[in-house]
C-alpha positions, -999 to 999 in steps of 0.1 A, spaced: 636 -51 -366 624 -86 -375 615 -80 -411 640 -64 -436 611 -53 -459 574 -48 -460 572 -75 -486 588 -100 -463 565 -90 -435 535 -93 -458 546 -128 -469 552 -140 -433 520 -124 -419 500 -147 -441 518 -179 -431 530 -171 -396 502 -179 -371 519 -159 -343 519 -127 -365 484 -133 -376 473 -138 -340 491 -107 -328 472 -86 -354 439 -100 -344 445 -95 -307 463 -61 -307 446 -43 -336 414 -63 -342 426 -69 -377 414 -102 -391 426 -99 -427 445 -70 -442 436 -53 -474 455 -63 -505 479 -39 -520 455 -32 -550 429 -19 -526 453 8 -513 464 16 -549 429 20 -561 421 43 -532 452 65 -534 456 66 -572 427 89 -576 441 114 -550 463 142 -563 497 137 -545 500 175 -540 470 172 -516 488 147 -495 520 166 -496 503 197 -482 488 177 -454 520 160 -445 542 191 -444 519 215 -426 
């Protein structure tokens, strides 16, 4: 694996034009959501609901 952590990947994906281009071409992703967007979305969800979905 090229990146030892998600943090390193996130840092490089903003500065590495090849990574940015790959995301645009493969996944049609122009700019990823910041971490706070994910936190705001998932913080309101009861973790037990997710756990039931993941383990069933």
